[in-house]
C-alpha positions, -999 to +999 in steps of 0.1 A: +697+358-088+725+344-110+760+353-097+769+360-133+752+395-131+784+407-118+820+405-132+845+386-113+877+398-132+880+430-110+870+453-139+829+451-139+805+468-116+802+454-082+769+439-068+761+470-049+768+495-077+743+472-101+716+474-076+721+509-074+719+517-107+690+494-113+672+507-085+677+545-100+664+532-131+632+519-117+646+485-131+645+448-113+655+418-127+640+382-121+645+346-129+615+322-132+620+286-130+591+270-150+594+232-132+588+248-097+572+281-106+596+298-085+606+334-091+640+349-079+642+387-079+670+414-075+669+431-041+650+464-053+620+445-068+601+457-038+610+494-048+601+489-082+567+471-075+558+496-048+552+468-025+567+456+012+592+429+007+571+403+019+546+410-008+567+404-037+556+377-059+579+346-054+561+326-080+541+329-113+508+323-099+516+351-072+524+374-100+492+366-118+473+378-086+489+409-081+481+417-118+445+404-115+417+384-134+432+392-169+467+380-160+468+349-181+456+370-212+480+401-206+509+377-201+500+354-229+531+369-249+555+356-220+543+319-228+571+298-245+565+280-278+566+241-274+602+240-281+629+266-282+643+279-315+681+282-317+682+312-339+661+337-314+676+373-315+668+396-290+639+396-261+613+369-267+586+390-253+580+427-236+547+429-222+529+462-205+503+457-177+490+473-144+492+462-109+457+456-094+445+472-067+457+460-028+433+464+001+406+485-020+436+513-031+447+513-067+487+508-070+488+535-103+518+514-112+523+505-148+547+480-155+568+470-186+583+435-186+609+422-211+624+387-210+639+360-227+633+320-223+664+293-214+670+263-219+684+235-246+676+245-284+646+223-297+634+213-261+607+231-238+622+262-221+634+258-182+624+292-172+629+328-186+652+355-173+644+394-176+635+427-162+607+448-153+606+487-150+581+512-142+566+533-169+555+566-172+517+572-170+505+591-202+506+589-239+543+589-242+549+551-235+562+532-267+539+503-276+560+474-269+564+444-295+546+413-285+551+377-288+577+354-304+572+344-339+564+364-371+530+380-357+529+403-330+500+404-299+489+437-289+473+449-260+436+467-265+450+498-270+477+491-295+449+469-313+427+499-314+453+521-327+463+496-355+426+494-362+425+535-366+459+533-387+445+505-409+414+524-417+432+554-425+455+536-449+421+519-464+409+554-470+437+564-488+448+534-506+420+514-511+413+481-507+393+460-479+397+444-445+377+428-417+378+432-378+370+405-354+365+400-321+364+363-311+351+353-274+360+322-258+328+308-246+312+295-214+342+307-196+317+313-163+309+273-168+345+264-168+356+285-141+326+269-116+332+235-130+372+234-130+385+265-113+398+300-123+430+285-134+414+262-157+395+292-171+426+315-176+444+282-194+416+277-216+416+310-228+455+314-231+457+281-252+427+294-271+446+326-284+479+304-291+457+282-312+440+314-330+476+331-333+490+300-353+462+301-379+468+338-387+484+347-419+519+368-423+509+409-418+475+402-400+472+415-368+461+400-338+457+411-299+437+412-267+404+429-266+391+420-230+393+393-207+378+361-228+380+381-259+405+385-288+404+410-320+421+404-353+421+423-381+424+404-415+439+423-444+427+420-479+396+398-467+363+397-487+332+377-469+340+344-488+379+346-473+361+358-439+339+325-437+371+302-445+396+321-422+367+321-392+359+286-396+396+277-393+400+300-361+370+278-345+381+245-357+417+254-339+402+261-307+374+234-308+390+203-325+412+193-297+403+193-259+426+214-236+447+199-207+437+218-176+460+202-147+447+166-159+409+175-170+403+178-207+383+206-210+366+214-247+364+251-255+345+270-284+346+303-299+317+328-310+329+357-337+317+390-348+332+405-375+327+440-396+338+449-429+365+476-436+360+504-444+325+497-455+309+498-421+332+515-397+349+550-401+371+548-367+387+519-344+359+526-320+331+520-342+344+492-358+351+475-320+313+485-314+300+470-345+319+439-342+307+435-306+270+438-319+278+412-342+294+388-316+260+392-295+242+382-323+270+351-329+266+339-295+229+333-300+236+314-334+239+278-321+248+262-352+274+286-369+285+312-338+300+333-364+280+365-375+290+395-398+277+431-390+250+445-413+234+479-411+201+478-393+178+509-391+159+498-357+191+493-342+207+525-350+172+541-337+180+519-304+219+534-305+202+569-306+181+564-278+208+549-257+227+581-264+199+600-253+195+582-221+231+581-211+232+620-216+201+623-193+215+599-165+248+619-169+232+652-165+211+641-141+242+630-123+261+660-126+231+684-113+225+659-087+189+654-097+186+617-088+169+615-056+156+587-032+121+575-026+117+552+008+094+522+007+085+508+042+090+470+050+068+458+079+070+430+100+041+403+093+028+399+126+022+435+139+027+457+107+058+477+123+080+492+101+113+478+107+134+493+077+129+515+044+140+503+010+154+533-008+145+537-045+160+559-071+141+590-087+151+612-110+136+648-109+136+663-145+144+698-154+105+705-157+103+696-120+084+661-126+095+635-105+098+600-124+106+566-114+144+559-120+136+523-127+142+525-166+172+546-160+188+520-137+182+496-164+199+515-190+225+526-169+235+487-164+235+485-204+252+516-209+280+511-182+268+542-160+256+518-130+284+525-107+279+564-107+242+559-099+249+534-072+277+558-058+248+586-058+224+562-040+249+556-012+259+592-007+223+601+001+216+569+024+248+571+042+239+611+050+205+601+062+215+571+081+241+594+100+210+622+106+188+595+115+200+573+143+170+553+145+165+547+108+174+516+088+176+513+052+183+492+022+197+500-009+201+482-042+239+476-056+248+461-091+273+434-086+300+455-108+296+483-081+301+458-052+336+450-067+345+487-073+374+497-049+359+533-053+324+524-038+340+504-011+363+529-003+333+552+004+313+527+027+346+523+047+351+562+051+312+560+060+322+533+085+351+550+101+328+585+106+301+564+123+305+527+123+269+523+136+252+537+107+266+508+086+249+481+110+217+500+101+226+494+061+215+464+043+229+459+006+205+444-019+217+421-048+192+407-074+188+369-075+199+367-114+228+392-110+240+370-080+237+336-094+259+354-127+287+360-102+284+341-072+319+328-070+330+364-068+303+379-052+311+355-019+341+372-014+326+408-022+294+402+003+325+391+032+337+421+029+307+444+030+298+423+059+330+430+080+321+467+076+287+458+095+263+457+067+235+430+060+230+415+028+196+409+008+190+389-021+160+409-042+137+393-067+144+359-052+124+334-077+131+355-109+161+335-118+175+297-117+167+297-077+201+285-064+205+264-030+245+271-035+236+309-035+220+303+001+245+283+015+274+303+000+260+339+004+240+334+037+218+364+032+204+380+059+169+385+040+155+369+012+129+391-009+107+368-030+098+382-063+067+399-067+053+376-095+047+349-069+028+375-046+005+393-066-022+367-072-013+342-045-049+339-033-057+327-067-025+309-076-022+273-061+014+270-075+025+303-061+014+289-025+036+259-030+065+278-042+062+303-014+059+277+011+088+259-001+109+290-001+100+299+034+109+264+047+142+266+027+152+301+039+142+288+078+164+262+075+195+286+068+183+310+092+173+338+066+145+361+071+120+366+043+100+397+028+070+393+003+072+420-024+041+434-039+016+425-010-016+444-021-043+431+000-052+420+035-062+385+024-028+381+007-008+391+040-029+369+059-025+340+038+017+348+034+017+352+071+004+317+076+031+304+050+059+317+074+067+350+056+088+372+080+078+408+066+057+425+039+062+450+014+039+466-010+007+487-015-008+474+017+021+485+037+030+517+019+038+531-014+075+546-021+074+585-010+102+609-017+126+615+010+129+651+019+163+645+041+200+652+039+214+659+003+178+660-012+171+696-011+153+693-049+123+677-032+123+704-002+092+724-021+071+692-026+039+690-002+040+665+027+017+640+013+043+636-014+076+633+012+089+617+041+104+645+064+122+647+095+139+619+116+125+585+107+121+558+136+117+522+129+106+493+153+135+466+161+137+440+134 
């Protein structure tokens, strides 16, 4: 850090005293050199960040990695203007962010960063100097000021609070406003083609361009990683169309320079009129999100204004009912497992079982968990269902040393530190059990997050688990996925298997997949094998194993942690230790 932090005239505090005072206050100082992307810190930075000295970030990129995937959006306010103004007063920015998990363990540290740019007036900034401090957890934190210039850029919590405040003022004083959610499109494609730094850059620049087109008094902020929110005051539908076209033109009219690559960007916008169609900030956000979903499908305009819909309201009520049923089922431990056997193609010996979710209704009826799993994915509850399934599966693997199982896991769950921590805890208790577990991921989910999944899969493999790609062929089959993920098993979607004896195209497709899988050393499972004729043909095509009615229907597992099915008859359940043949 600069030597002028300490006075040299004999009347200032010495360096040790300054450091001690800063440490006591939970404050560290920094200087960021933009030309070299070098960060220099006061000696107590590691204590403030709760990091060992060797993990204190020494560059802006390293700091972004510590914050996580949304770092570019969360630190957008720290991006300097093209040239520095000579009449700036006070800090140029203040930010609040959380440190991301490290090694699967949350840091639980919330940081406030405050700083100012330095450099000649009317020239680009040379760097920034400022401080970071630990904020207390809870609602007592004061909302920080955001971004240079006349407007403020808020974080999500501040944005929603401002939305609530604006709705209250509209109710008291009358008037109208509009809430927008603006999403940068095709970020996944940009990440894949140009890299994640390019994606962050596009989001960053899009936010800057939109902000510059905001009127004085309107409110702008982050909503999520690639989405922004805006409150436009005194805005009717006609003014809304003009404003949104202005925002969209600002983003798409000029390519964005991403380390030499010229990247074109566009946005979709969902809007809701206030207070006509929303009574709270949360309701406005939900309805703007609904409109945004329609806007993404509107290839001509990419802008949609929320309109009330009886059918949509009925679907929303149904979603609430399903969410309540899922939450009650989880709370009362009424989600159980059914096991379906997978057998070798040559001798039909069972080599492992797939664990499938079932819900025991309060009436005692057992129903398929499939519809609830689909709903849980849409309603944000899938991680809890996956945690329940993993709990039951691991209990049975530890109780039955010769059992092998597979279980479906969503990509969201696979990236969840709590789920990975549970898996690690199981490995510490019984490492052999995890070697008998296969994690199944659907092809469509894997394709949507292939770059992230490559790292997640590596972590799961290090623990000892195998990997299977489920429903292969149901999406846009990807050679890159086979190369990058290298699953142990490829489960071919049942749509190609059911009528394979009467479908020449299906025969060609399955033969091609088995040849491809064999090239990569991947074994194949044919799903929905119904009869001997199909099994014979599939074996000739090179399929390694079968799953379906011919091998056995799913049966409830009356094992560890499944007391709800203990009272059912033996024809319905699998009981006692289960033994499988070598794979």
